[in-house]
BAFI-3210 file (N, C-alpha, C; in Angstrom, 3 decimals, decimal comma, padded with zeros to 6 digits):
// residues 264
n [1|2|3|4|5|6|7|8|9|10|11|12|13|14|15|16|17|18|19|20|21|22|23|24|25|26|27|28|29|30|31|32|33|34|35|36|37|38|39|40|41|42|43|44|45|46|47|48|49|50|51|52|53|54|55|56|57|58|59|60|61|62|63|64|65|66|67|68|69|70|71|72|73|74|75|76|77|78|79|80|81|82|83|84|85|86|87|88|89|90|91|92|93|94|95|96|97|98|99|100|101|102|103|104|105|106|107|108|109|110|111|112|113|114|115|116|117|118|119|120|121|122|123|124|125|126|127|128|129|130|131|132|133|134|135|136|137|138|139|140|141|142|143|144|145|146|147|148|149|150|151|152|153|154|155|156|157|158|159|160|161|162|163|164|165|166|167|168|169|170|171|172|173|174|175|176|177|178|179|180|181|182|183|184|185|186|187|188|189|190|191|192|193|194|195|196|197|198|199|200|201|202|203|204|205|206|207|208|209|210|211|212|213|214|215|216|217|218|219|220|221|222|223|224|225|226|227|228|229|230|231|232|233|234|235|236|237|238|239|240|241|242|243|244|245|246|247|248|249|250|251|252|253|254|255|256|257|258|259|260|261|262|263|264]
n.u [018,958|020,634|020,529|020,043|019,805|021,592|023,993|025,846|028,449|029,321|028,884|026,470|027,514|026,481|024,782|026,193|025,297|023,363|023,105|024,658|023,106|023,219|025,468|026,608|027,912|028,806|029,650|030,822|029,592|028,204|025,075|022,385|019,027|017,248|018,725|019,332|016,774|016,130|017,919|016,937|014,376|015,115|016,351|014,167|012,474|013,923|013,563|010,891|010,667|010,564|008,142|005,533|002,827|002,162|000,215|-001,498|-003,782|-003,583|-003,769|-001,646|-000,595|000,730|002,196|002,232|003,687|003,870|006,523|007,862|007,144|008,182|009,573|007,437|005,631|007,292|007,864|005,279|004,956|007,018|006,334|003,819|004,564|005,920|004,135|001,721|002,068|001,692|-000,871|-001,418|-002,412|-001,892|-002,270|-002,050|-001,733|-002,028|-001,063|-002,041|-001,903|-004,714|-004,409|-003,111|-004,865|-005,627|-003,922|-004,771|-006,061|-003,930|-002,727|-003,482|-001,696|000,301|-000,880|-000,851|001,304|000,630|-000,142|-002,571|-002,511|-004,204|-005,464|-005,799|-006,794|-005,729|-006,785|-005,455|-005,924|-003,967|-000,483|001,809|004,073|007,613|009,576|012,238|012,519|010,825|010,489|008,907|006,434|005,791|005,520|003,392|001,372|001,227|000,318|-002,150|-003,500|-003,483|-005,125|-007,481|-008,212|-008,418|-006,254|-003,569|-000,911|001,732|003,687|006,559|007,965|010,813|014,274|017,678|019,192|017,331|016,790|019,334|019,618|017,476|018,213|020,741|020,019|018,201|019,863|021,383|019,358|018,751|016,774|016,438|014,761|013,791|016,257|016,950|015,846|014,457|014,172|011,617|008,869|006,611|003,830|001,381|-000,353|-000,130|001,785|004,768|006,812|009,946|010,687|012,692|014,946|017,669|018,447|019,796|018,799|019,491|019,621|016,942|015,727|016,984|016,080|013,366|013,288|014,179|012,044|010,107|008,626|009,513|009,491|009,312|006,733|006,005|008,068|007,421|005,299|006,341|007,289|009,735|012,845|012,449|013,144|015,855|015,798|017,686|021,086|022,921|021,480|021,032|023,628|024,166|022,297|023,247|025,753|025,127|023,781|025,870|027,646|026,148|026,221|028,948|030,454|028,981|029,288|029,896|027,507|026,005|027,400|026,724|024,056|024,362|025,705|023,761|021,933|023,490|023,719|021,068|020,862|022,305]
n.v [012,204|012,372|015,161|014,664|016,415|018,393|017,310|016,282|017,505|019,517|019,140|017,169|013,991|012,847|014,619|016,948|019,475|020,091|020,412|017,944|015,448|012,927|010,338|007,620|004,826|002,443|003,083|005,534|007,722|011,004|012,152|014,209|015,069|014,586|012,921|010,822|009,835|009,025|006,897|005,103|004,567|003,456|001,074|-000,247|-000,514|-002,362|-004,664|-005,098|-005,675|-008,319|-009,275|-010,573|-010,410|-007,794|-005,445|-002,780|-001,178|-003,009|-004,006|-003,537|-005,061|-003,947|-005,263|-004,181|-004,071|-003,137|-003,278|-002,987|-000,527|001,900|000,937|-000,286|001,868|003,531|001,897|001,685|004,340|004,690|002,709|003,651|006,023|005,078|003,245|004,582|005,841|003,840|003,135|001,452|000,551|001,126|-000,603|-000,276|-002,411|-002,358|-004,386|-005,212|-006,283|-007,159|-006,007|-003,682|-001,976|000,471|002,392|003,186|005,652|007,358|007,052|008,764|010,818|009,456|008,848|011,223|011,471|009,986|010,220|009,384|006,688|003,804|002,788|000,189|-001,299|-004,184|-006,048|-008,492|-011,574|-013,197|-012,881|-010,981|-012,476|-011,976|-010,863|-011,682|-013,599|-015,714|-016,434|-018,031|-018,156|-015,468|-015,048|-016,745|-015,381|-013,060|-014,130|-015,053|-012,677|-011,523|-013,296|-012,890|-010,291|-010,558|-010,141|-010,704|-009,959|-009,272|-007,020|-007,154|-005,567|-005,917|-005,335|-005,286|-005,944|-007,462|-009,562|-010,746|-011,599|-013,407|-015,309|-016,321|-017,272|-019,222|-020,992|-021,928|-023,253|-025,265|-024,859|-024,840|-023,868|-021,318|-020,188|-019,711|-017,287|-014,992|-011,978|-011,986|-014,272|-017,085|-018,222|-020,497|-019,421|-016,719|-013,909|-012,851|-010,073|-008,458|-005,398|-003,770|-005,297|-004,950|-002,811|-001,262|-001,161|001,259|002,969|003,004|004,138|006,618|007,761|007,767|009,589|011,935|012,358|013,037|011,011|009,265|010,183|011,709|011,174|008,773|007,193|006,894|005,165|002,750|-000,494|-001,744|-003,186|-006,558|-009,161|-011,363|-014,693|-016,611|-016,599|-016,678|-015,669|-013,079|-012,045|-012,373|-010,602|-008,137|-008,151|-008,111|-005,654|-003,970|-004,473|-003,546|-000,853|-000,132|-001,792|-002,207|-003,465|-006,129|-007,183|-006,948|-008,761|-011,210|-011,388|-011,641|-014,059|-015,867|-015,672|-016,764|-019,416|-020,221|-020,280|-022,391]
n.w [004,853|001,750|-000,371|-003,540|-005,621|-005,279|-004,694|-006,525|-008,459|-011,408|-015,029|-016,882|-017,992|-020,243|-021,841|-021,613|-021,042|-019,054|-015,427|-013,446|-011,446|-010,469|-009,703|-011,381|-010,216|-011,382|-013,949|-013,759|-014,767|-014,710|-014,322|-015,503|-014,424|-016,575|-018,382|-016,691|-016,172|-018,776|-019,075|-017,183|-018,216|-020,677|-019,841|-018,661|-020,875|-022,389|-020,881|-021,273|-023,896|-024,935|-024,138|-025,466|-025,110|-024,619|-025,906|-027,694|-025,525|-023,503|-020,078|-017,429|-014,499|-011,501|-008,730|-005,487|-002,331|001,172|002,078|-000,249|-001,206|-002,288|-004,562|-005,944|-006,457|-007,927|-010,102|-011,211|-011,973|-013,917|-015,823|-016,592|-017,776|-019,987|-021,272|-021,818|-024,189|-025,963|-025,652|-023,548|-020,181|-016,649|-013,651|-010,275|-007,683|-004,372|-001,882|001,282|004,720|006,776|009,258|008,691|007,483|008,461|007,490|005,046|004,664|004,695|002,296|000,312|-000,202|-001,457|-003,882|-005,190|-006,875|-008,988|-011,858|-014,042|-013,330|-012,233|-009,038|-006,652|-003,546|-001,929|000,548|002,702|004,410|005,558|006,565|004,562|002,399|002,392|-000,347|-000,383|001,647|001,032|-002,015|-003,659|-002,277|-002,348|-005,118|-005,603|-004,266|-005,861|-008,311|-007,512|-006,927|-009,479|-010,915|-009,513|-010,235|-012,887|-014,754|-016,943|-017,167|-015,171|-013,368|-011,496|-008,651|-008,375|-007,880|-009,165|-006,949|-005,422|-007,212|-007,360|-004,714|-004,439|-006,364|-005,412|-002,829|-003,617|-004,983|-002,818|-001,467|-003,187|-005,018|-008,086|-010,049|-009,223|-009,012|-011,575|-012,269|-014,477|-016,561|-017,546|-017,410|-017,614|-015,785|-015,043|-017,041|-016,610|-017,339|-016,027|-015,390|-014,834|-014,693|-013,551|-013,624|-014,318|-012,822|-009,922|-006,441|-005,261|-007,480|-008,282|-006,024|-006,002|-008,420|-007,841|-005,742|-007,002|-008,674|-006,937|-005,720|-003,719|-000,446|002,847|003,797|002,531|003,468|006,160|006,033|005,398|006,551|008,995|007,803|006,874|009,205|008,975|009,581|009,238|009,649|007,538|005,370|006,144|006,125|003,422|002,258|003,214|002,013|-000,767|-000,939|-000,257|-002,355|-004,527|-004,121|-003,919|-005,636|-008,170|-010,620|-010,120|-009,197|-011,502|-013,051|-011,865|-012,610|-015,410|-015,470|-014,571|-016,665|-018,674|-017,788|-018,107|-020,833|-021,666]
ca.u [019,003|021,403|019,737|020,740|019,735|022,690|025,146|026,792|028,889|029,718|027,866|026,075|028,452|025,784|024,385|027,203|024,630|022,667|023,778|024,573|022,466|023,397|026,716|026,450|029,197|029,243|030,262|031,465|028,832|027,455|023,892|021,359|017,744|016,688|019,494|019,167|015,460|016,210|018,627|016,006|013,341|015,751|016,543|012,850|012,004|014,618|012,941|009,535|010,744|010,238|006,824|004,696|001,436|001,955|-000,391|-002,280|-004,969|-003,290|-003,711|-000,517|-000,789|001,927|001,921|003,004|003,510|004,421|007,981|008,362|006,266|008,893|009,828|006,175|005,112|008,208|007,638|004,012|005,210|007,831|005,543|002,783|005,238|006,273|003,054|000,601|002,358|001,250|-002,271|-001,536|-002,762|-001,218|-003,060|-001,187|-002,460|-001,308|-001,489|-001,745|-002,561|-005,880|-003,941|-002,556|-005,887|-005,760|-003,059|-005,346|-006,347|-002,668|-002,217|-003,885|-000,482|001,025|-001,568|-000,618|002,337|000,166|-000,873|-003,068|-002,388|-005,307|-005,023|-006,745|-006,247|-006,011|-006,570|-005,209|-006,110|-002,690|000,645|002,345|005,439|008,672|010,178|013,542|012,479|010,163|010,093|007,817|005,186|005,521|005,051|002,069|000,469|001,076|-000,518|-003,500|-004,082|-003,680|-006,304|-008,643|-008,596|-008,488|-005,183|-002,576|000,460|002,069|005,026|007,046|008,869|012,116|015,451|018,821|019,538|016,373|017,017|020,582|019,376|016,606|018,989|021,748|019,307|017,611|020,966|021,692|018,251|018,557|015,606|017,033|013,778|013,852|017,625|017,020|014,932|014,763|013,454|010,205|008,577|005,182|003,415|-000,071|-001,064|000,139|003,132|005,394|007,976|010,695|011,236|013,904|015,870|019,053|018,660|020,012|017,845|019,915|019,226|015,486|015,412|017,463|015,135|012,106|013,456|014,261|010,710|009,214|007,806|010,024|009,623|009,137|005,388|006,064|009,023|006,727|004,357|007,064|007,681|011,178|013,347|012,124|014,237|016,306|015,959|018,903|022,229|023,552|020,688|021,268|024,954|024,050|021,592|024,160|026,814|024,585|023,537|027,172|028,183|025,383|026,620|030,383|030,966|027,783|029,598|029,865|026,096|025,624|028,043|025,910|022,875|024,775|026,064|022,516|021,405|024,319|023,317|019,751|020,974|023,037]
ca.v [011,813|013,282|015,776|014,339|017,509|019,329|016,575|015,954|018,707|019,395|018,929|015,800|013,335|012,424|015,737|017,998|020,777|020,322|020,108|016,541|015,237|011,537|009,681|006,178|004,259|001,351|003,621|006,814|008,795|011,987|012,346|015,174|014,407|014,137|011,784|009,727|009,266|008,324|005,624|004,236|004,178|002,571|-000,221|-000,862|-000,889|-003,595|-005,779|-005,301|-005,920|-009,688|-009,643|-010,535|-010,138|-006,354|-004,885|-001,579|-001,400|-003,980|-003,528|-004,129|-005,047|-003,837|-005,710|-003,387|-004,358|-002,025|-003,352|-002,593|000,580|002,822|000,250|-000,497|003,145|004,010|001,037|002,118|005,651|004,507|001,959|004,543|006,986|004,376|002,532|005,399|006,173|002,696|002,859|000,505|001,168|000,548|-000,736|-000,542|-003,112|-002,315|-005,509|-004,969|-007,170|-006,534|-005,212|-002,417|-001,248|001,830|003,348|003,501|007,090|008,066|006,776|009,799|011,558|008,602|008,910|012,525|011,339|008,908|010,772|008,398|005,317|003,338|002,169|-000,587|-001,844|-005,613|-006,479|-009,928|-012,110|-013,713|-011,961|-010,939|-013,022|-011,115|-011,328|-012,283|-014,748|-016,820|-015,936|-018,865|-017,712|-014,126|-015,213|-017,354|-014,286|-012,192|-014,834|-015,109|-011,342|-011,344|-014,080|-012,263|-009,072|-010,957|-009,523|-011,764|-009,445|-008,761|-006,444|-007,316|-004,467|-006,423|-004,676|-006,179|-006,442|-008,516|-010,702|-011,393|-012,281|-014,550|-016,309|-016,973|-018,045|-020,394|-021,935|-022,539|-024,130|-026,302|-024,521|-024,413|-023,143|-019,914|-019,718|-019,285|-016,155|-014,158|-010,701|-012,282|-015,702|-017,366|-019,198|-020,741|-018,529|-015,317|-013,467|-011,990|-009,360|-007,696|-004,280|-003,219|-006,435|-004,504|-001,585|-001,493|-000,498|002,646|003,713|003,162|005,100|007,943|008,249|008,012|010,828|013,047|012,555|013,361|009,865|008,875|011,298|011,328|010,613|007,374|006,526|006,585|004,072|001,505|-001,227|-001,993|-004,266|-007,869|-009,835|-012,636|-015,649|-017,378|-015,679|-016,661|-014,806|-011,696|-011,689|-012,273|-009,363|-007,022|-008,224|-007,664|-004,210|-003,299|-004,596|-002,702|000,533|000,106|-002,559|-002,650|-004,315|-007,523|-007,579|-007,116|-009,990|-012,323|-011,424|-012,178|-015,461|-016,628|-015,688|-017,703|-020,759|-020,534|-020,468|-023,643]
ca.w [003,455|000,888|-001,424|-004,780|-006,578|-005,075|-004,187|-007,591|-009,159|-012,801|-016,040|-017,218|-018,907|-021,442|-022,705|-021,438|-020,986|-017,796|-014,162|-013,033|-010,141|-010,041|-010,094|-011,570|-009,801|-012,262|-015,164|-013,489|-015,415|-013,933|-015,154|-015,119|-014,190|-017,851|-018,917|-015,733|-016,445|-020,060|-018,866|-016,452|-019,173|-021,659|-019,199|-018,498|-022,209|-022,784|-020,161|-021,801|-025,341|-025,318|-023,629|-026,672|-024,743|-024,523|-027,111|-027,378|-024,700|-022,452|-018,701|-016,716|-013,047|-010,667|-007,363|-004,539|-000,902|001,955|002,165|-001,574|-001,573|-003,181|-005,823|-006,625|-006,953|-008,966|-011,270|-011,798|-012,582|-015,131|-016,805|-017,095|-018,646|-021,221|-021,942|-022,288|-025,588|-026,756|-025,342|-022,442|-018,902|-015,486|-012,429|-009,128|-006,622|-003,097|-001,053|002,692|005,673|007,406|010,394|008,191|006,740|009,007|006,790|003,738|004,578|004,498|000,961|-000,643|-000,561|-002,395|-005,173|-005,809|-007,911|-009,856|-012,989|-015,004|-012,834|-011,402|-007,781|-005,857|-002,297|-001,769|001,936|002,801|005,757|006,062|006,433|003,206|002,381|001,877|-001,601|-000,155|002,540|000,348|-003,330|-004,173|-001,652|-002,871|-006,488|-005,512|-003,893|-007,032|-009,277|-006,939|-007,115|-010,920|-011,289|-008,876|-010,964|-014,307|-015,537|-017,187|-017,206|-013,842|-013,228|-010,121|-008,303|-007,944|-008,443|-009,349|-005,606|-005,066|-008,103|-006,924|-003,436|-004,718|-007,111|-004,557|-001,811|-004,279|-005,219|-001,521|-001,074|-004,194|-005,819|-009,348|-010,849|-008,803|-009,251|-012,969|-012,404|-015,634|-016,544|-017,786|-017,428|-017,610|-014,781|-015,016|-017,934|-016,259|-017,692|-015,026|-015,922|-013,822|-015,457|-012,916|-013,546|-014,479|-012,046|-008,492|-005,549|-005,057|-008,672|-008,242|-004,961|-006,427|-009,420|-007,136|-004,982|-007,948|-009,240|-005,810|-005,320|-002,401|000,489|004,248|003,985|002,123|004,361|007,413|005,800|005,152|007,761|009,093|006,955|007,444|009,911|008,393|010,668|009,001|009,647|006,210|004,488|006,577|005,614|001,968|001,937|003,472|001,004|-002,056|-000,849|-000,275|-003,714|-005,452|-003,891|-004,098|-006,780|-008,890|-011,773|-009,685|-009,162|-012,899|-013,520|-011,385|-013,476|-016,711|-015,259|-014,512|-018,026|-019,427|-017,370|-018,666|-022,284|-021,941]
c.u [019,812|020,485|020,490|020,770|020,883|023,999|026,211|027,145|029,216|028,556|027,609|027,047|027,794|025,458|025,377|026,585|024,059|023,503|023,590|023,959|022,689|024,698|026,465|027,792|029,715|029,979|031,034|030,748|028,206|026,276|022,965|020,045|017,175|017,407|019,418|017,830|015,479|016,883|017,742|014,963|013,901|015,919|015,212|012,303|012,646|013,968|011,560|009,533|010,259|008,882|005,811|003,242|001,130|001,474|-001,184|-003,549|-004,762|-003,253|-002,599|-000,732|000,556|001,549|002,829|002,671|004,197|005,944|008,651|007,540|006,936|009,107|008,536|005,608|005,987|008,037|006,340|004,198|005,954|007,033|004,463|003,364|005,564|005,032|001,898|000,821|001,888|-000,205|-002,474|-001,842|-002,087|-002,163|-002,116|-002,027|-001,618|-001,871|-001,066|-002,489|-003,713|-005,487|-003,446|-003,588|-006,007|-004,909|-003,640|-005,593|-005,090|-002,145|-002,622|-002,676|000,356|000,431|-001,344|000,412|001,910|-000,683|-001,273|-002,993|-003,603|-004,742|-006,152|-006,019|-006,678|-005,747|-006,451|-005,332|-004,792|-001,593|001,239|003,781|006,432|009,240|011,427|013,508|011,820|009,644|008,929|006,472|004,788|004,937|003,642|001,013|000,183|000,153|-001,967|-004,220|-004,393|-004,935|-007,568|-009,130|-008,603|-007,493|-004,075|-001,160|000,752|003,503|005,434|008,072|010,205|013,223|016,555|019,272|018,654|016,588|018,257|020,366|018,512|017,393|019,958|021,076|018,720|018,669|021,339|020,631|018,010|017,331|016,091|016,065|013,807|015,233|017,798|016,099|015,370|013,918|011,983|010,025|007,066|004,866|001,894|-000,861|-000,880|001,587|003,643|006,640|008,613|011,374|012,512|015,004|017,335|019,387|018,816|018,957|018,200|019,537|017,724|015,090|015,840|016,504|013,807|012,154|013,467|012,909|009,654|008,215|008,213|010,211|009,332|007,769|005,364|006,968|008,339|005,746|005,051|007,468|009,190|011,576|013,054|013,348|014,582|016,549|017,184|020,056|022,861|022,812|020,875|022,602|024,892|023,380|022,508|025,266|026,323|024,327|024,843|027,769|027,462|025,763|028,068|031,017|029,803|028,075|029,586|028,429|025,578|026,182|027,252|024,681|023,220|025,117|024,818|021,898|022,167|023,944|021,999|019,842|021,665|022,072]
c.v [012,836|013,862|015,622|015,503|018,502|018,632|016,305|017,218|018,445|019,159|017,443|015,220|012,985|013,586|016,893|019,404|021,073|019,912|018,635|016,444|013,828|010,981|008,184|005,520|003,194|001,859|004,916|007,993|009,724|012,403|013,429|014,412|013,827|012,898|010,571|009,044|008,482|006,961|004,615|003,686|003,204|001,167|-000,968|-001,326|-002,184|-004,814|-006,105|-005,797|-007,308|-010,163|-009,483|-010,182|-008,642|-005,794|-003,643|-001,911|-002,374|-003,305|-004,276|-003,971|-004,969|-004,225|-004,942|-003,824|-003,253|-002,074|-003,016|-001,417|001,531|002,188|000,080|000,777|003,694|003,208|001,435|003,421|005,496|003,775|002,844|005,553|006,365|003,917|003,404|005,862|005,060|002,313|001,834|001,267|000,419|000,551|-001,103|-001,164|-003,124|-003,388|-005,264|-005,975|-006,424|-005,648|-003,837|-001,546|000,200|002,858|003,793|004,998|007,902|007,946|007,820|010,613|010,774|008,752|010,235|012,459|010,380|009,414|009,675|006,959|004,969|002,660|001,349|-001,082|-003,296|-006,002|-008,002|-010,405|-012,584|-012,683|-012,076|-011,459|-012,022|-011,723|-012,158|-013,521|-015,959|-016,340|-016,735|-018,418|-016,331|-014,216|-015,803|-016,295|-013,392|-012,821|-014,889|-013,776|-011,107|-012,072|-013,414|-011,035|-009,292|-010,202|-010,554|-011,255|-008,749|-008,242|-006,515|-006,225|-004,938|-005,614|-005,714|-006,757|-007,622|-009,761|-011,468|-012,192|-013,525|-015,670|-017,060|-017,806|-019,321|-021,449|-022,659|-023,563|-025,261|-026,079|-023,954|-023,632|-021,651|-019,325|-019,225|-018,111|-015,226|-012,891|-010,862|-013,795|-015,881|-018,454|-019,290|-019,728|-017,047|-014,989|-012,504|-011,354|-008,551|-006,532|-003,673|-004,275|-006,006|-003,274|-001,901|-000,751|000,965|003,513|004,006|004,200|006,511|008,552|008,619|009,330|012,041|013,357|012,784|012,249|009,425|010,124|010,806|010,698|009,131|006,584|006,078|005,426|002,718|000,829|-001,383|-003,135|-005,616|-008,542|-011,145|-013,610|-016,543|-016,409|-015,560|-015,719|-013,337|-011,203|-011,482|-010,957|-008,165|-006,971|-007,685|-006,166|-003,422|-003,331|-003,653|-001,235|000,788|-000,645|-003,099|-003,559|-005,800|-008,043|-007,797|-008,413|-011,217|-012,495|-012,048|-013,664|-016,342|-016,743|-016,685|-019,143|-021,170|-020,839|-021,774|-024,835]
c.w [002,658|-000,173|-002,734|-005,761|-006,417|-004,724|-005,246|-008,358|-010,616|-013,734|-016,281|-018,240|-020,231|-022,374|-022,664|-021,421|-019,602|-016,587|-013,798|-011,637|-009,609|-010,590|-010,180|-011,336|-010,763|-013,497|-014,930|-014,122|-014,380|-014,793|-014,601|-014,940|-015,477|-018,383|-017,994|-015,975|-017,752|-019,906|-018,128|-017,425|-020,216|-021,098|-019,060|-019,843|-022,691|-022,136|-020,713|-023,238|-025,749|-024,798|-024,767|-026,358|-024,643|-025,854|-026,733|-026,604|-023,567|-021,081|-017,972|-015,219|-012,336|-009,244|-006,407|-003,108|-000,112|002,035|000,829|-002,108|-002,564|-004,549|-006,630|-007,227|-008,082|-010,243|-011,981|-012,564|-013,921|-016,211|-017,422|-018,087|-020,004|-021,984|-022,398|-023,733|-026,520|-026,460|-024,253|-021,146|-017,757|-014,288|-011,293|-008,013|-005,358|-002,186|000,388|003,568|006,329|008,586|009,963|007,468|007,209|008,253|005,448|003,583|004,328|003,069|-000,079|-001,099|-001,564|-003,789|-005,887|-006,936|-009,019|-011,007|-013,971|-014,548|-011,978|-010,153|-007,175|-004,605|-002,185|-000,316|002,007|004,240|006,371|005,873|005,028|003,199|001,801|000,596|-001,320|000,740|001,886|-001,000|-003,892|-003,601|-002,157|-004,279|-006,509|-005,177|-005,110|-008,077|-008,810|-007,149|-008,593|-011,390|-010,748|-009,632|-012,482|-015,189|-015,720|-017,422|-015,886|-013,836|-011,756|-009,806|-007,732|-008,614|-008,634|-008,009|-005,227|-005,906|-007,665|-005,645|-003,628|-005,386|-006,202|-003,467|-002,400|-004,586|-003,941|-001,130|-002,073|-005,061|-007,158|-010,236|-010,518|-009,056|-010,683|-013,262|-013,532|-015,604|-016,907|-017,863|-017,324|-016,596|-014,796|-015,846|-017,659|-016,623|-016,634|-015,628|-014,801|-014,546|-014,878|-012,792|-013,584|-013,632|-010,567|-007,680|-005,366|-006,253|-008,657|-007,195|-005,365|-007,441|-008,765|-006,372|-005,902|-008,588|-008,158|-005,472|-003,913|-001,550|001,897|004,488|003,636|003,064|005,655|007,259|005,684|006,457|007,816|008,166|007,619|008,067|009,196|009,545|010,480|008,828|008,268|005,267|004,860|006,040|004,111|001,570|002,116|002,427|-000,348|-002,045|-000,911|-001,678|-004,671|-005,313|-004,288|-005,270|-007,607|-010,074|-011,390|-009,618|-010,574|-013,469|-013,097|-012,266|-014,828|-016,618|-015,247|-015,898|-018,894|-019,087|-018,010|-020,170|-022,651|-022,052]
res [m|i|d|l|r|y|d|v|g|g|r|c|s|s|c|n|r|r|q|a|v|y|l|r|r|s|s|g|e|r|l|c|t|t|c|f|e|r|s|i|i|k|s|v|k|r|s|l|r|e|v|k|e|l|k|p|g|t|l|i|l|v|i|t|t|l|d|k|l|v|e|g|l|t|l|s|y|v|l|n|k|i|e|r|a|y|g|c|r|v|l|n|a|l|s|i|a|l|d|d|v|h|i|v|t|q|l|s|k|v|h|e|v|s|d|g|i|q|h|i|i|i|p|l|r|s|s|i|p|s|i|n|s|s|f|r|d|y|l|k|l|c|l|k|i|a|v|a|v|s|i|n|i|v|a|l|p|l|t|l|n|d|v|s|e|v|v|v|n|s|l|f|d|g|d|l|k|s|a|g|l|m|h|s|f|k|v|d|g|v|t|a|v|i|p|f|y|k|l|t|t|s|e|v|y|a|y|s|y|l|r|n|i|y|n|l|d|i|d|l|l|m|p|p|t|p|i|c|h|r|a|s|r|k|v|l|r|e|l|i|n|d|l|s|m|n|n|p|e|l|t|q|t|l|s|k|f|i|e|l|l|k|s|i]
***
């Protein structure tokens, strides 16, 4: 793994005072840890702005699965950092299959980065659907958990990469409802929000690493990348990941295109 804290040279393009630690390829900005965090928080705040149900004292549920462990923990961390100023609380629900219950004892190291965040373990009898292989089944699982714990605001740990993959796969499958995936929507009385809607997976992982959330202990808990049984989906996933790293502006363009379609 590249140590981001020493990999980028020069001063921060934003504050021009501190050492840069992250290069944002989409803009060419070199950002210090503080300015990088501010940009992450600003992006998340924009996604939360239109969620009218967010009021002081609200409990926000973050659904975390092992294949999205880094994204889920990082999302919980960022939301907690933002919402505790407004009196809101964050509950991180880690959903694991019964076969994986043995790893619960290892999760104490994960909780060390969770200042003020509540955690619960949700053991499931059936296998957990992958976000990318079946978004509808994944969403159904999230709603089921939300109803079970009586919380009506759910934050999904999807990044721009995941949103792009879900949208394109849904277009191929003729599922126009999922193809119109937005940063927030309501299903069966539950409000779902995607705070990382505008952030790439690489940005989320970089921030997570800089904040000591993503490390080797967490890496060992994560399962291998789910196998794509359809060759077209495997190619699509690789293409989106490559674009997010080397041409992130194209991934952003797809997001804007979908938003434009929804407004027509």
